[in-house]
ChimeraX commands (.cxc) that place a marker at each C-alpha (Angstrom):
marker #1 position 18.34,32.37,44.75 radius 0.5
marker #1 position 20.12,34.14,47.44 radius 0.5
marker #1 position 23.36,32.59,48.62 radius 0.5
marker #1 position 21.14,32.00,52.49 radius 0.5
marker #1 position 19.69,29.98,50.92 radius 0.5
marker #1 position 22.31,27.09,51.98 radius 0.5
marker #1 position 22.61,27.68,55.46 radius 0.5
marker #1 position 25.57,25.25,56.22 radius 0.5
marker #1 position 28.86,26.69,55.10 radius 0.5
marker #1 position 30.31,23.16,53.68 radius 0.5
marker #1 position 32.58,25.12,51.85 radius 0.5
marker #1 position 33.79,28.03,54.31 radius 0.5
marker #1 position 37.51,29.17,53.74 radius 0.5
marker #1 position 37.59,27.34,50.22 radius 0.5
marker #1 position 38.24,29.68,46.92 radius 0.5
marker #1 position 36.12,28.69,43.93 radius 0.5
marker #1 position 36.67,29.38,40.42 radius 0.5
marker #1 position 33.59,28.80,37.99 radius 0.5
marker #1 position 33.96,30.01,34.30 radius 0.5
marker #1 position 30.96,30.66,32.36 radius 0.5
marker #1 position 29.74,32.02,35.89 radius 0.5
marker #1 position 27.96,34.98,34.83 radius 0.5
marker #1 position 24.81,33.35,34.12 radius 0.5
marker #1 position 22.69,30.14,33.76 radius 0.5
marker #1 position 24.42,26.71,35.92 radius 0.5
marker #1 position 27.75,28.67,36.97 radius 0.5
marker #1 position 25.62,31.96,38.47 radius 0.5
marker #1 position 23.33,29.50,40.10 radius 0.5
marker #1 position 26.59,27.49,41.58 radius 0.5
marker #1 position 28.61,31.14,42.04 radius 0.5
marker #1 position 25.69,32.33,44.76 radius 0.5
marker #1 position 25.35,28.43,46.30 radius 0.5
marker #1 position 29.31,28.53,46.63 radius 0.5
marker #1 position 29.08,31.74,48.11 radius 0.5
marker #1 position 26.23,30.97,50.14 radius 0.5
marker #1 position 27.68,27.84,51.57 radius 0.5
marker #1 position 31.20,29.48,52.65 radius 0.5
marker #1 position 33.48,30.22,49.51 radius 0.5
marker #1 position 34.89,32.85,48.16 radius 0.5
marker #1 position 34.43,33.31,44.02 radius 0.5
marker #1 position 35.87,34.09,41.70 radius 0.5
marker #1 position 33.36,34.46,38.73 radius 0.5
marker #1 position 34.87,34.46,35.45 radius 0.5
marker #1 position 33.46,34.90,32.23 radius 0.5
marker #1 position 32.70,37.35,29.08 radius 0.5
marker #1 position 29.95,38.74,29.85 radius 0.5
marker #1 position 30.60,42.13,31.42 radius 0.5
marker #1 position 27.68,42.98,33.39 radius 0.5
marker #1 position 25.55,39.79,33.72 radius 0.5
marker #1 position 29.36,38.85,35.92 radius 0.5
marker #1 position 29.70,42.34,38.08 radius 0.5
marker #1 position 26.19,41.38,39.18 radius 0.5
marker #1 position 26.35,37.84,40.08 radius 0.5
marker #1 position 29.60,39.70,42.30 radius 0.5
marker #1 position 27.23,42.01,43.42 radius 0.5
marker #1 position 24.68,39.73,44.94 radius 0.5
marker #1 position 26.95,37.25,46.31 radius 0.5
marker #1 position 28.91,40.67,48.37 radius 0.5
marker #1 position 25.18,41.96,49.11 radius 0.5
marker #1 position 24.38,38.68,50.66 radius 0.5
marker #1 position 27.49,39.09,53.18 radius 0.5
marker #1 position 30.15,37.05,50.32 radius 0.5
marker #1 position 33.04,37.31,49.16 radius 0.5
marker #1 position 33.46,37.44,45.33 radius 0.5
marker #1 position 35.53,39.09,42.35 radius 0.5
marker #1 position 34.76,39.11,38.40 radius 0.5
marker #1 position 36.94,38.82,35.95 radius 0.5
marker #1 position 36.91,39.12,32.13 radius 0.5
marker #1 position 38.36,36.38,30.41 radius 0.5
marker #1 position 38.28,34.49,27.30 radius 0.5
marker #1 position 38.54,30.95,28.72 radius 0.5
marker #1 position 40.10,29.56,25.17 radius 0.5
marker #1 position 43.18,31.86,25.38 radius 0.5
marker #1 position 46.05,31.11,27.98 radius 0.5
marker #1 position 47.03,34.49,28.66 radius 0.5
marker #1 position 43.72,35.15,29.76 radius 0.5
marker #1 position 43.03,32.12,31.96 radius 0.5
marker #1 position 47.04,33.11,33.43 radius 0.5
marker #1 position 45.33,36.53,34.33 radius 0.5
marker #1 position 41.61,35.08,36.18 radius 0.5
marker #1 position 43.93,32.67,37.63 radius 0.5
marker #1 position 46.75,34.99,39.00 radius 0.5
marker #1 position 44.28,37.28,40.44 radius 0.5
marker #1 position 42.20,34.81,42.50 radius 0.5
marker #1 position 45.04,33.62,43.98 radius 0.5
marker #1 position 46.29,37.49,44.61 radius 0.5
marker #1 position 42.77,38.66,45.64 radius 0.5
marker #1 position 41.30,35.67,47.07 radius 0.5
marker #1 position 44.18,33.83,48.48 radius 0.5
marker #1 position 44.29,30.57,46.29 radius 0.5
marker #1 position 41.87,28.00,44.46 radius 0.5
marker #1 position 40.42,24.82,46.80 radius 0.5
marker #1 position 37.32,24.45,43.70 radius 0.5
marker #1 position 38.10,24.54,40.11 radius 0.5
marker #1 position 34.33,24.55,38.37 radius 0.5
marker #1 position 35.01,24.64,34.31 radius 0.5
marker #1 position 31.56,25.43,33.38 radius 0.5
marker #1 position 31.79,27.78,30.26 radius 0.5
marker #1 position 30.59,26.45,27.18 radius 0.5
marker #1 position 28.36,26.17,24.00 radius 0.5
marker #1 position 26.36,24.60,21.50 radius 0.5
marker #1 position 25.92,24.92,17.61 radius 0.5
marker #1 position 23.12,22.59,16.84 radius 0.5
marker #1 position 24.00,20.97,13.38 radius 0.5
marker #1 position 25.40,17.91,11.62 radius 0.5
marker #1 position 28.62,17.17,10.00 radius 0.5
marker #1 position 27.21,17.99,6.65 radius 0.5
marker #1 position 25.69,21.45,7.86 radius 0.5
marker #1 position 28.43,22.43,10.51 radius 0.5
marker #1 position 30.71,24.85,9.84 radius 0.5
marker #1 position 35.27,23.66,10.52 radius 0.5
marker #1 position 34.74,28.12,12.09 radius 0.5
marker #1 position 31.54,26.66,14.75 radius 0.5
marker #1 position 33.61,23.23,15.12 radius 0.5
marker #1 position 36.91,24.76,16.03 radius 0.5
marker #1 position 34.74,27.28,18.60 radius 0.5
marker #1 position 32.29,24.25,20.26 radius 0.5
marker #1 position 35.76,22.67,20.92 radius 0.5
marker #1 position 37.90,25.63,21.96 radius 0.5
marker #1 position 35.27,26.42,24.80 radius 0.5
marker #1 position 34.10,22.97,25.53 radius 0.5
marker #1 position 37.29,21.40,25.92 radius 0.5
marker #1 position 40.33,23.40,25.65 radius 0.5
marker #1 position 39.43,25.55,27.85 radius 0.5
marker #1 position 39.54,22.92,30.57 radius 0.5
marker #1 position 42.87,21.97,29.67 radius 0.5
marker #1 position 44.16,25.43,29.52 radius 0.5
marker #1 position 42.61,26.38,33.36 radius 0.5
marker #1 position 43.39,22.81,34.56 radius 0.5
marker #1 position 47.16,23.14,33.71 radius 0.5
marker #1 position 47.39,26.60,35.96 radius 0.5
marker #1 position 45.30,25.34,38.66 radius 0.5
marker #1 position 46.42,21.91,39.49 radius 0.5
marker #1 position 49.79,22.84,40.49 radius 0.5
marker #1 position 48.53,25.13,43.13 radius 0.5
marker #1 position 45.93,22.78,44.54 radius 0.5
marker #1 position 49.12,20.23,44.53 radius 0.5
marker #1 position 51.01,22.87,46.33 radius 0.5
marker #1 position 48.31,23.20,49.07 radius 0.5
marker #1 position 47.79,19.97,50.21 radius 0.5
marker #1 position 45.11,19.07,47.39 radius 0.5
marker #1 position 41.36,20.45,46.01 radius 0.5
marker #1 position 38.83,19.28,43.31 radius 0.5
marker #1 position 37.93,20.36,39.98 radius 0.5
marker #1 position 34.72,20.24,38.71 radius 0.5
marker #1 position 34.02,19.48,35.03 radius 0.5
marker #1 position 30.52,20.39,32.96 radius 0.5
marker #1 position 29.98,17.50,30.95 radius 0.5
marker #1 position 26.29,16.91,29.46 radius 0.5
marker #1 position 24.56,13.48,28.59 radius 0.5
marker #1 position 24.98,13.63,25.29 radius 0.5
marker #1 position 28.18,13.19,26.30 radius 0.5
marker #1 position 27.34,9.38,26.91 radius 0.5
marker #1 position 24.55,9.63,24.69 radius 0.5
marker #1 position 24.61,11.04,20.82 radius 0.5
marker #1 position 21.73,13.48,20.17 radius 0.5
marker #1 position 20.75,14.75,16.93 radius 0.5
marker #1 position 22.23,17.29,15.10 radius 0.5
marker #1 position 24.70,18.41,17.92 radius 0.5
marker #1 position 28.01,16.50,16.55 radius 0.5
marker #1 position 30.24,19.23,17.81 radius 0.5
marker #1 position 28.50,19.46,20.92 radius 0.5
marker #1 position 28.29,16.06,21.45 radius 0.5
marker #1 position 32.20,15.08,20.38 radius 0.5
marker #1 position 33.55,17.65,22.50 radius 0.5
marker #1 position 31.22,16.25,25.82 radius 0.5
marker #1 position 32.54,12.88,25.19 radius 0.5
marker #1 position 35.92,13.99,25.55 radius 0.5
marker #1 position 34.91,16.18,28.93 radius 0.5
marker #1 position 33.89,12.66,30.17 radius 0.5
marker #1 position 37.15,11.09,29.05 radius 0.5
marker #1 position 38.91,14.23,30.27 radius 0.5
marker #1 position 37.89,14.17,33.57 radius 0.5
marker #1 position 38.37,10.55,33.97 radius 0.5
marker #1 position 42.45,11.02,32.71 radius 0.5
marker #1 position 42.81,13.93,35.34 radius 0.5
marker #1 position 41.37,11.75,37.84 radius 0.5
marker #1 position 43.80,9.27,37.52 radius 0.5
marker #1 position 46.83,11.11,36.72 radius 0.5
marker #1 position 46.28,13.94,40.32 radius 0.5
marker #1 position 44.48,11.32,42.38 radius 0.5
marker #1 position 48.05,11.36,43.84 radius 0.5
marker #1 position 47.95,14.91,44.84 radius 0.5
marker #1 position 45.07,15.13,46.47 radius 0.5
marker #1 position 42.86,16.39,43.74 radius 0.5
marker #1 position 39.54,14.68,42.79 radius 0.5
marker #1 position 38.11,15.54,39.33 radius 0.5
marker #1 position 34.67,14.88,38.33 radius 0.5
marker #1 position 32.15,16.21,35.61 radius 0.5
marker #1 position 28.45,16.59,36.09 radius 0.5
marker #1 position 26.31,15.29,33.00 radius 0.5
marker #1 position 23.16,17.22,33.06 radius 0.5
marker #1 position 20.10,16.67,31.01 radius 0.5
marker #1 position 18.10,20.00,29.27 radius 0.5
marker #1 position 18.29,22.78,32.22 radius 0.5
marker #1 position 16.30,25.78,31.54 radius 0.5
marker #1 position 19.16,28.51,31.00 radius 0.5
marker #1 position 19.46,30.95,27.75 radius 0.5
marker #1 position 21.91,27.91,26.34 radius 0.5
marker #1 position 19.01,25.67,25.97 radius 0.5
marker #1 position 16.70,28.44,24.77 radius 0.5
marker #1 position 19.16,29.55,22.23 radius 0.5
marker #1 position 19.38,25.99,20.65 radius 0.5
marker #1 position 15.59,26.58,20.36 radius 0.5
marker #1 position 16.47,29.55,18.35 radius 0.5
marker #1 position 19.11,27.42,16.26 radius 0.5
marker #1 position 16.77,24.77,15.62 radius 0.5
marker #1 position 13.92,27.30,14.38 radius 0.5
marker #1 position 12.06,25.79,16.88 radius 0.5
marker #1 position 9.64,27.97,19.00 radius 0.5
marker #1 position 11.02,28.14,22.37 radius 0.5
marker #1 position 8.32,27.18,24.78 radius 0.5
marker #1 position 7.36,24.52,21.88 radius 0.5
marker #1 position 10.92,23.30,22.72 radius 0.5
marker #1 position 11.29,23.41,26.56 radius 0.5
marker #1 position 8.11,21.41,26.10 radius 0.5
marker #1 position 9.79,18.88,23.86 radius 0.5
marker #1 position 12.74,19.06,26.58 radius 0.5
marker #1 position 10.25,17.54,29.34 radius 0.5
marker #1 position 9.77,14.25,27.90 radius 0.5
marker #1 position 11.33,12.63,30.76 radius 0.5
marker #1 position 10.64,9.68,33.81 radius 0.5
marker #1 position 10.24,13.64,35.78 radius 0.5
marker #1 position 8.30,15.20,33.08 radius 0.5
marker #1 position 10.59,18.59,33.68 radius 0.5
marker #1 position 13.69,20.12,32.79 radius 0.5
marker #1 position 15.69,20.86,35.38 radius 0.5
marker #1 position 16.90,24.09,36.75 radius 0.5
marker #1 position 19.98,25.95,36.80 radius 0.5
marker #1 position 20.03,25.51,40.80 radius 0.5
marker #1 position 19.60,21.91,40.71 radius 0.5
marker #1 position 22.58,21.52,38.90 radius 0.5
marker #1 position 24.36,23.44,40.93 radius 0.5
marker #1 position 23.52,21.35,44.01 radius 0.5
marker #1 position 25.68,18.19,42.12 radius 0.5
marker #1 position 28.71,20.78,41.59 radius 0.5
marker #1 position 28.24,22.22,45.73 radius 0.5
marker #1 position 27.77,18.04,46.46 radius 0.5
marker #1 position 31.38,17.53,44.38 radius 0.5
marker #1 position 33.08,20.16,45.89 radius 0.5
marker #1 position 32.72,19.43,49.32 radius 0.5
marker #1 position 34.12,17.38,51.76 radius 0.5
marker #1 position 30.67,15.39,51.65 radius 0.5
marker #1 position 32.34,13.80,48.14 radius 0.5
marker #1 position 35.82,13.18,49.70 radius 0.5
marker #1 position 36.07,9.69,48.02 radius 0.5
marker #1 position 34.26,10.60,44.72 radius 0.5
marker #1 position 36.92,10.86,41.49 radius 0.5
marker #1 position 36.80,10.14,38.17 radius 0.5
marker #1 position 32.98,9.98,37.62 radius 0.5
marker #1 position 30.79,11.34,35.57 radius 0.5
marker #1 position 27.65,11.79,37.56 radius 0.5
marker #1 position 24.24,12.28,35.89 radius 0.5
marker #1 position 21.97,14.98,36.59 radius 0.5
marker #1 position 18.86,14.57,33.90 radius 0.5
marker #1 position 15.51,13.85,35.46 radius 0.5
marker #1 position 16.06,10.57,34.30 radius 0.5
marker #1 position 16.67,11.37,30.82 radius 0.5
marker #1 position 18.90,8.41,30.12 radius 0.5
marker #1 position 17.52,6.21,32.56 radius 0.5
marker #1 position 16.19,3.90,29.47 radius 0.5
marker #1 position 19.77,4.06,27.98 radius 0.5
marker #1 position 21.75,1.08,27.52 radius 0.5
marker link #1:1,2 radius 0.2
marker link #1:2,3 radius 0.2
marker link #1:3,4 radius 0.2
marker link #1:4,5 radius 0.2
marker link #1:5,6 radius 0.2
marker link #1:6,7 radius 0.2
marker link #1:7,8 radius 0.2
marker link #1:8,9 radius 0.2
marker link #1:9,10 radius 0.2
marker link #1:10,11 radius 0.2
marker link #1:11,12 radius 0.2
marker link #1:12,13 radius 0.2
marker link #1:13,14 radius 0.2
marker link #1:14,15 radius 0.2
marker link #1:15,16 radius 0.2
marker link #1:16,17 radius 0.2
marker link #1:17,18 radius 0.2
marker link #1:18,19 radius 0.2
marker link #1:19,20 radius 0.2
marker link #1:20,21 radius 0.2
marker link #1:21,22 radius 0.2
marker link #1:22,23 radius 0.2
marker link #1:23,24 radius 0.2
marker link #1:24,25 radius 0.2
marker link #1:25,26 radius 0.2
marker link #1:26,27 radius 0.2
marker link #1:27,28 radius 0.2
marker link #1:28,29 radius 0.2
marker link #1:29,30 radius 0.2
marker link #1:30,31 radius 0.2
marker link #1:31,32 radius 0.2
marker link #1:32,33 radius 0.2
marker link #1:33,34 radius 0.2
marker link #1:34,35 radius 0.2
marker link #1:35,36 radius 0.2
marker link #1:36,37 radius 0.2
marker link #1:37,38 radius 0.2
marker link #1:38,39 radius 0.2
marker link #1:39,40 radius 0.2
marker link #1:40,41 radius 0.2
marker link #1:41,42 radius 0.2
marker link #1:42,43 radius 0.2
marker link #1:43,44 radius 0.2
marker link #1:44,45 radius 0.2
marker link #1:45,46 radius 0.2
marker link #1:46,47 radius 0.2
marker link #1:47,48 radius 0.2
marker link #1:48,49 radius 0.2
marker link #1:49,50 radius 0.2
marker link #1:50,51 radius 0.2
marker link #1:51,52 radius 0.2
marker link #1:52,53 radius 0.2
marker link #1:53,54 radius 0.2
marker link #1:54,55 radius 0.2
marker link #1:55,56 radius 0.2
marker link #1:56,57 radius 0.2
marker link #1:57,58 radius 0.2
marker link #1:58,59 radius 0.2
marker link #1:59,60 radius 0.2
marker link #1:60,61 radius 0.2
marker link #1:61,62 radius 0.2
marker link #1:62,63 radius 0.2
marker link #1:63,64 radius 0.2
marker link #1:64,65 radius 0.2
marker link #1:65,66 radius 0.2
marker link #1:66,67 radius 0.2
marker link #1:67,68 radius 0.2
marker link #1:68,69 radius 0.2
marker link #1:69,70 radius 0.2
marker link #1:70,71 radius 0.2
marker link #1:71,72 radius 0.2
marker link #1:72,73 radius 0.2
marker link #1:73,74 radius 0.2
marker link #1:74,75 radius 0.2
marker link #1:75,76 radius 0.2
marker link #1:76,77 radius 0.2
marker link #1:77,78 radius 0.2
marker link #1:78,79 radius 0.2
marker link #1:79,80 radius 0.2
marker link #1:80,81 radius 0.2
marker link #1:81,82 radius 0.2
marker link #1:82,83 radius 0.2
marker link #1:83,84 radius 0.2
marker link #1:84,85 radius 0.2
marker link #1:85,86 radius 0.2
marker link #1:86,87 radius 0.2
marker link #1:87,88 radius 0.2
marker link #1:88,89 radius 0.2
marker link #1:89,90 radius 0.2
marker link #1:90,91 radius 0.2
marker link #1:91,92 radius 0.2
marker link #1:92,93 radius 0.2
marker link #1:93,94 radius 0.2
marker link #1:94,95 radius 0.2
marker link #1:95,96 radius 0.2
marker link #1:96,97 radius 0.2
marker link #1:97,98 radius 0.2
marker link #1:98,99 radius 0.2
marker link #1:99,100 radius 0.2
marker link #1:100,101 radius 0.2
marker link #1:101,102 radius 0.2
marker link #1:102,103 radius 0.2
marker link #1:103,104 radius 0.2
marker link #1:104,105 radius 0.2
marker link #1:105,106 radius 0.2
marker link #1:106,107 radius 0.2
marker link #1:107,108 radius 0.2
marker link #1:108,109 radius 0.2
marker link #1:109,110 radius 0.2
marker link #1:110,111 radius 0.2
marker link #1:111,112 radius 0.2
marker link #1:112,113 radius 0.2
marker link #1:113,114 radius 0.2
marker link #1:114,115 radius 0.2
marker link #1:115,116 radius 0.2
marker link #1:116,117 radius 0.2
marker link #1:117,118 radius 0.2
marker link #1:118,119 radius 0.2
marker link #1:119,120 radius 0.2
marker link #1:120,121 radius 0.2
marker link #1:121,122 radius 0.2
marker link #1:122,123 radius 0.2
marker link #1:123,124 radius 0.2
marker link #1:124,125 radius 0.2
marker link #1:125,126 radius 0.2
marker link #1:126,127 radius 0.2
marker link #1:127,128 radius 0.2
marker link #1:128,129 radius 0.2
marker link #1:129,130 radius 0.2
marker link #1:130,131 radius 0.2
marker link #1:131,132 radius 0.2
marker link #1:132,133 radius 0.2
marker link #1:133,134 radius 0.2
marker link #1:134,135 radius 0.2
marker link #1:135,136 radius 0.2
marker link #1:136,137 radius 0.2
marker link #1:137,138 radius 0.2
marker link #1:138,139 radius 0.2
marker link #1:139,140 radius 0.2
marker link #1:140,141 radius 0.2
marker link #1:141,142 radius 0.2
marker link #1:142,143 radius 0.2
marker link #1:143,144 radius 0.2
marker link #1:144,145 radius 0.2
marker link #1:145,146 radius 0.2
marker link #1:146,147 radius 0.2
marker link #1:147,148 radius 0.2
marker link #1:148,149 radius 0.2
marker link #1:149,150 radius 0.2
marker link #1:150,151 radius 0.2
marker link #1:151,152 radius 0.2
marker link #1:152,153 radius 0.2
marker link #1:153,154 radius 0.2
marker link #1:154,155 radius 0.2
marker link #1:155,156 radius 0.2
marker link #1:156,157 radius 0.2
marker link #1:157,158 radius 0.2
marker link #1:158,159 radius 0.2
marker link #1:159,160 radius 0.2
marker link #1:160,161 radius 0.2
marker link #1:161,162 radius 0.2
marker link #1:162,163 radius 0.2
marker link #1:163,164 radius 0.2
marker link #1:164,165 radius 0.2
marker link #1:165,166 radius 0.2
marker link #1:166,167 radius 0.2
marker link #1:167,168 radius 0.2
marker link #1:168,169 radius 0.2
marker link #1:169,170 radius 0.2
marker link #1:170,171 radius 0.2
marker link #1:171,172 radius 0.2
marker link #1:172,173 radius 0.2
marker link #1:173,174 radius 0.2
marker link #1:174,175 radius 0.2
marker link #1:175,176 radius 0.2
marker link #1:176,177 radius 0.2
marker link #1:177,178 radius 0.2
marker link #1:178,179 radius 0.2
marker link #1:179,180 radius 0.2
marker link #1:180,181 radius 0.2
marker link #1:181,182 radius 0.2
marker link #1:182,183 radius 0.2
marker link #1:183,184 radius 0.2
marker link #1:184,185 radius 0.2
marker link #1:185,186 radius 0.2
marker link #1:186,187 radius 0.2
marker link #1:187,188 radius 0.2
marker link #1:188,189 radius 0.2
marker link #1:189,190 radius 0.2
marker link #1:190,191 radius 0.2
marker link #1:191,192 radius 0.2
marker link #1:192,193 radius 0.2
marker link #1:193,194 radius 0.2
marker link #1:194,195 radius 0.2
marker link #1:195,196 radius 0.2
marker link #1:196,197 radius 0.2
marker link #1:197,198 radius 0.2
marker link #1:198,199 radius 0.2
marker link #1:199,200 radius 0.2
marker link #1:200,201 radius 0.2
marker link #1:201,202 radius 0.2
marker link #1:202,203 radius 0.2
marker link #1:203,204 radius 0.2
marker link #1:204,205 radius 0.2
marker link #1:205,206 radius 0.2
marker link #1:206,207 radius 0.2
marker link #1:207,208 radius 0.2
marker link #1:208,209 radius 0.2
marker link #1:209,210 radius 0.2
marker link #1:210,211 radius 0.2
marker link #1:211,212 radius 0.2
marker link #1:212,213 radius 0.2
marker link #1:213,214 radius 0.2
marker link #1:214,215 radius 0.2
marker link #1:215,216 radius 0.2
marker link #1:216,217 radius 0.2
marker link #1:217,218 radius 0.2
marker link #1:218,219 radius 0.2
marker link #1:219,220 radius 0.2
marker link #1:220,221 radius 0.2
marker link #1:221,222 radius 0.2
marker link #1:222,223 radius 0.2
marker link #1:223,224 radius 0.2
marker link #1:224,225 radius 0.2
marker link #1:225,226 radius 0.2
marker link #1:226,227 radius 0.2
marker link #1:227,228 radius 0.2
marker link #1:228,229 radius 0.2
marker link #1:229,230 radius 0.2
marker link #1:230,231 radius 0.2
marker link #1:231,232 radius 0.2
marker link #1:232,233 radius 0.2
marker link #1:233,234 radius 0.2
marker link #1:234,235 radius 0.2
marker link #1:235,236 radius 0.2
marker link #1:236,237 radius 0.2
marker link #1:237,238 radius 0.2
marker link #1:238,239 radius 0.2
marker link #1:239,240 radius 0.2
marker link #1:240,241 radius 0.2
marker link #1:241,242 radius 0.2
marker link #1:242,243 radius 0.2
marker link #1:243,244 radius 0.2
marker link #1:244,245 radius 0.2
marker link #1:245,246 radius 0.2
marker link #1:246,247 radius 0.2
marker link #1:247,248 radius 0.2
marker link #1:248,249 radius 0.2
marker link #1:249,250 radius 0.2
marker link #1:250,251 radius 0.2
marker link #1:251,252 radius 0.2
marker link #1:252,253 radius 0.2
marker link #1:253,254 radius 0.2
marker link #1:254,255 radius 0.2
marker link #1:255,256 radius 0.2
marker link #1:256,257 radius 0.2
marker link #1:257,258 radius 0.2
marker link #1:258,259 radius 0.2
marker link #1:259,260 radius 0.2
marker link #1:260,261 radius 0.2
marker link #1:261,262 radius 0.2
marker link #1:262,263 radius 0.2
view
């Protein structure tokens, strides 16, 4: 995926901050947003992958920076936001994409893992949003995209903390949309189905399954395959752009039909 894959500059003049932007859906979104004209701040704990993503954007003629940060820590979130504003000139799009999974039931799950999943998947969105909302409000508005999951709308096996965290993201999104709509800030979340990322392969490892066998099982949905990071990035681009100017408080399902048969 290269930054020239989207010739329409629908994010021209915008600045986007993407957490978990060094790999998977975050990286695909960083490249796509840059190709759509945005300046991009990639925030991640993976320094090498983060710099590689930024270099790919820069080599394609875009503008990007990398900031090493643990988004569960308020001081590191503040540093990332401050540098983005200083180096890129503001923040118009915040994509709270960072996330982790621990495949375990409540009986199998450690307290430490519960706390870590909640911190990365939910607390980080609170920390980043409370810093960015005043910046957006001062500049006339903006858009926040939160990464939820199909398992934020329906439960799944041996994923208690993950499902709880993603359900929280869905309702956090709706509450923020209500609170900040008057400031012209749109807040939406994406609910992907299984997507071919390192995190999906880590799930297989956590469950003691062979990765290819696990991915084959994950493809059991109407479209008969798992998603690609670039496909979820396209949903994020839509929500970030003016094409979604009247869309807020929604949970956009992008899952190949995985939830289509659910009540």
